[in-house]
N, C-alpha and C positions, 0 to 999 in steps of 0.2 A: 398283400400276398406276394410271395417271392418264391420262385422255383429253385429247387435244389439243383446244383450242378451235378454232372455225372459222377464226379469223384466223391462229393458229399453223399449222394444217393447210394453209391456202391457200398458204403458201410452199413446201409440198411439191407441191401440185397444179399450181402455175404453173411449176414447174421443167421444163425440156426439155433436150435434148442441147446446146443452144446458150445457154440462159438459166439460168445457175447462180444459185441463191438462197442462197449462203452469204456470210458477211462475213469480212473478214480484218483483222488488225492487225499492223503491223511494229513491234516493240520493239527499240530500240538500247540495249544494255546495256554498262556499264563493268565488266569483270571485275576490274579492280584494286581495286574497292570491297569485294571478298570473296575468300575462298580458293576460286575457281571451278574446278570440273571438271565435265564433262558428266555423269559418273556420279553425283556428289553432287547436281547440279542436278535430274536425273530422279528420284533417290531422294526428294528433298524434295517434289517434286510428288506422287509416290506416297503419301508420308506424309500429305499434306493432302487427299487425295481424300475422306475421310469428311466433310470440311467442305462438300463440293460434290457431294452425291449425284447430281445431274443429269448429272455427267460419266460416270457408269456406266450411263446409260439409253440405250436405243435405241428406234427407232420399230417398232411392231408393227401391221400393218394388219388391219382387220376383213375377214373373208371377203367376197368380191364387192364390197368397198368400200361396204358399205351404211351405214357411219357413219364418222366421223372416226377416225383411228388412235389408238392408245394408246401411252404411254411404259411400257416395261418394263425392268427391270434386265437387263443383258447377262450371261448366265451364262458366256459365253466371253470376258469382258473381258480384254484384253491391253494393258498399258501400253506395251509395246515397239512395238505397232502404231501407237499414237497419238503417240508422241514419237520423232521421227527426228533423226538427226545428219547435217548436211551440211557437208562441207568445200568451201570455195570458194578458188580460186587467189588467194593473197595477193600484194600487198595489194589487196583488192577495194574499189571505191568505190561511190558512189551508183548509177552506171549498171549495174554488174554485179548489185548487190543488187536494183535495180528489175526487172531482167530475170528474176531468180529469183522474186521475189514474183509477177510477172505470170504466170509459168509455173505456180506453185502455185495461184494464184487461178483459172486456167483449167481446172483438173481437177475433175470432179464428185466428190462424196463417196459413200462406200459406205453405203447405208442399212441394211445388215445389222449395222452397228456403231454405237456412239455417235457422234454427228455433230460431232466435233471432232478437230483435229490440231494438233500443235506441231512446227515444224521449227526446230531449233537450228543456226544458221549460224556457223561459226568461220572465221577467216582474213580478217576485215575490216580495212580501213585503220585504223591506230592501235591495233590489237590489240582492237578492240571485238568484241562478240558480238551477233548478231541473233537474235530469236525471231519466227518468222512464225506467228501464231495464226490458226486457221481454224475457224469455227463456222457451223453452218447457221442461217439466220434463223428457222427453226421453233423453234430452241432458245434464241435470245437476241434481244433488241432492244438499243437503246442503253443503257437504264437497267439491265436485267438483266445485260447484258454487263459494264457497269462494276461492278456488285455482285459478279459472279463473279470479276472481276479482283482485287477487294479481298481476297478469300480467299487469293489467291496473292501478295499484296503486303504489305509491312510499311513502317512509317514510319522504320525504322532498320536498318542492316545487322546480320546475325546474330541477329535476333529469332526466337523460336521460338513458333509458335502452338500452343496445346494442342489436341489432337484426341481424339475418342472412342477408348477403348482396346480396344473389342470387335472381334473378327475379323469381316470382312464376309462375309455369305452372301447371294447373290442371291435375290430372291423368285422363286417359280415363275411362269412366264408363264401368262396366262389361256388357257383352252381355246377353240377356235374356236366350239364350241357355245354357250359363255357369251357370247361377243362377238356371235354371231348373235342370240341371244335378247334381249340388251340392245338391239340395233339394231331388232328387230321391236317391242319394247315402246315404244321411243322414237319410232317412226315417226309416230304420230298427232300428236305435238307439233310436227311440221313445219308444221302448219296455223297455228302462231303467227306465221309469216311474214306472213300476211294483215294482222295487226295493225300491221305496219310501214308498210304502204302509206299510210294516212292521215297518219302522221307525216312520211313522205317528201314527200307532196304539200304538207303545211304548210311544210316547209323550203323547197321550191321557190317557194311563194307568197311566203315571207318575202324570199327573194333578189329576186324580181321587184319587190316593193314597194320595196325599197331602191334598186334601179336606176331605178325610175320617179321617185324623189326625187332622182336625180342624185348619189347618194352613191358615193364611190369604194369599191371592194371587191376581192374576190379576182379574180385573173386568170381568164379564162374558158378552161377546158380545150378542146382542139381548135382553139384560135385562135393557136397558136404558129407562127412562121415555120419553114420547114424549113432545116436546116443539114446539113453533111456527116455529123454523128453522129446524125441522126434517120432511121435506116434499120433494117432487120432486122439483128440481130447474129449473129456467129459464136461458136464456143466460146472463141476466143482472147482473152486479156486483156493489157493493158499498163498499167503504173502509173508514177507519179512522185510525188514528195513535196517539200514546202517548209515553211519555218518563218517565223513572224513573232513579234515581241515583243508580249506581251499588254499591256504598259504603253503601247505605241504605239497600239494599237487603243483602249484606254481613254481615252487623251488625245484621239483623234479623236472618240470618242463624246461626251466632255464638251464639247468645243469646239463641236459642232454640235447638241447636245441630242437625240441619237438613242440607239438601243439598240446593244449590242455586236453583236447578230445583224444589225442593219441594216448595220453597218460590214462584217461578214464577207461578207454577200451582195454588197455593193458592191465588195469586193475581188475576189471571184470573178467578178463582172460585168466588172470592169476587165481581168482576165486573159483572159476570153473575148473581149473586144473587141480586145485586142492580138493574140490568136491568129487570130481570124477576119479582121481587117484584113490581117494578114500573108499570109493565104491568099486574099484578095480574095473572102471569103464572108460578110462582115458584112451581115446583113439590115437593112433600114431600119425594121423594127419590133422592139420589145423582145423578147428571149428570155424564156421563162417557165420558172421552176424549180418543181418539186414539192418541197415542204419538209416532211419528216416532223415531227410534233409529238407529244411524249410526253403521254399522258393518264393516267399512273399515279396522279396525285394527284386526278383528277377523275372517273374512270370509276366506275360502280357495279359493274362486273364484277370479281370477285375471282380467278377462275380464269384460268389461262393465263400465258403469258410475254410475248407481244407485246401491249402496250397503247399503241397508236399511232394517230394520225389523220394527215391531211395537209392542207396548204393550197397553193394555187398563187400564186406571187409573180412580179410583173414585175421584171426585173433592171435595166431602164434601159440596156441595152447600146446603144440608139440615141442615147444622150446622150453627147457628147464630153467635156463638163466634169465632172470627178470629183465636185465638191461638189454641183453640180446633180443629178448621178446619185444621190448619197447621199440627198439630200432626197426625190427621187422614190421611191427604194426605201423610205425610212422612211414616207412617206405611204401608199404602196401596202400596206405591211405592216400599218399601223394598220387600214386598211379590211379587209384580208384576215383579220386576227384577229377583227374584229367579226363577219364572216360565218362564220368558223370556229366561233365560239361559238353562232351560230344553228344550225349543223349538229349540234353536240353532241359530247361526248366519246365516246359509245357508238355512233355511226352505223355505222362500219365493223364493229365487233364484233357488233352486232345483226344486220346483213345476212349477214356471213360465217358466222354460226352455222348458217344453213340451206343453205349451199352444198353441193349434191350432189356428192360426190367424183368419180364417174365422168364426169359431165357437165363438171365443172370441168377435169379432166385432158384430156378429149377436145378441149374448146375451146382449151386452151393449146397442145396439139400441132398442131391445125389452124392456129391463128394463127401459130405458128412456122414450120411447113413450107410454108405458102402465102405467107409473107412479107407478111401482111396489114397490117403496120405501115407499109408503103410505099404502101398503097392508100387511105388515109383521111387527113384533116387531122391534123397533128401535135398530140398531146394536150399534151405538155410537152417541153421541149428536153433537160432534164437533171434529176437529183436533186441537191439541195444540203442537207446535213445538218450541224447544229451540235450536238456532243455535249459536255456539261460533263464535265470531267475533274478530276483531283486538283489542289488548289491548293498542294500541298507535294511535296517530293521523295519518290519511292517506290522501294522495293527489291523487284524481282520475284524471288521465291524466293531472297531474300538478296542479289541483285545489283542495283546501282543502275540505274534507268531514265533514260537521257539523252533519249530521244524516244519517242513512241508515235503512229504514223501509222495512221489508220483507213481502211479501204476497203470500201465497201458494194457491193451487187450492181448490175449494169447490166441494162437491159431492152430488149426489142424496141421500136424507135421512139425510144428515149432511151439511146443507147449511151455515155453519160458520166455519172459520179457523182463528186461532190466532197464529202468529209466533213472537218470541222474539229473537232479535239479540243483542249481546253485542258489543258495539262500543266505544272504548276508555274508558271513565269513565261513560258511559251512557248505559241504556237498552232501545232499540227502539222496541216498540210494534206495530205490524201491524195487523189490523183487516180487514178481507175481508168476504163478505157474498153475497148470492143471494139477489138482491135488493128488490124483492117482499116479501121475508121472514123476512128481518131485515132492514126495510127502515130507521130506526133511529139508525144506527150503531154507530154514534158519541157518543151516550149515554154510550156505552160500553167503548170506549176509554176515555171519560171524567171521568169515575168512577175510573180509574187506580190510579191517584195520591192520592185520598182519601183512597183507600184500602191499599196502601203502607204506608201512614202516620199512619193509624190505627195500622198496624202491628209493625211499628217502635216505636210508642208510647208504645205499650205493651212490646216490647223488652227492652226498656229503663227502664220501670217500674219494670221489673223482675230482673234487675241488682242489 
């Protein structure tokens, strides 16, 4: 048994019938790289499960939600439930595959089972096979998700990872009386929340002092312009995906003396500008992105899965010139990172530790049902995440990975998320949105190559 941290549990509390808090990944596999069959593929996954014990754990709630839930091993674990085989009318291309991913992403997960699913899709154009991976955010973040994937991947075809030889027997789940007793004993420690108040006041004072000195910093939440995707969301999802050459992005980075993340944010901003101009919805103020930041290497917290903070970044969508936009994004990011360091790596985890489950759930449901996201200023326009991936070719359960597109959750008031993952010599862009708010999401993905080409041309012209 292991208790969820407040931050991990918050992804359960914030979930509603329309706001799904799982993450997905679309893997495109080349079955010619191995002697592929669905049965052998599933059998290899089952053989490796001892390497990833968390894949057999499910959430078990404390009676009356007096404390955060615990992870327990599922005594009814059934691999056939978690691994599904889907045949799609061949030859299926990007459009048909994107529709399928959106449909799967739009379905809630069963909390009475371990919070993951794999859908194996056969019949793709060119004989390729796709795997649609789905994990709840309470169970993975960007870094832990990558680590989990590495247990399922090899650096060469046909590799065999050694696994423990003993037969698996699930641990017995804790009694409700034990969980209640632990919650009662732990209750007085909730007073520790009072100690966070002076620290938070100090952080706010630090921000205020920086701004009085006219230093650039993090974009201010609740100051974003409203766009068509900044409304309350429905349960339905739509996705699109695109690719870029990693070498091209590195060339742009070197030419203008910026970071890779600056270039990626500028590319996303360029795609948004193309899309919003086409729909005559481009605001005259910059869009603001919420950018997750991994704090695995800097947090003092050792327990839990999600070790993440966030910063708010201006995207420069109000700037027509791509090079000027890139420099604006880079300058904004520098200030945002300095202020993020003032906030500290543990801020979110410290506060979420004391989140009362029942109050958190009730607030999330009221916010969703009353569509409150449409009644206050926009906090941020979208989420943009950059996840480091493998710098070499990978073989997922023995089959070569051609592409790996990530898709994060979308939120009320910010119905669009863009995630970029580096994979070998490529950058794989995953776009996911509320289907009713961004019905033509493919236009965003289609704009990526042109935006990269424009920046690359400017980089070479500056040499």
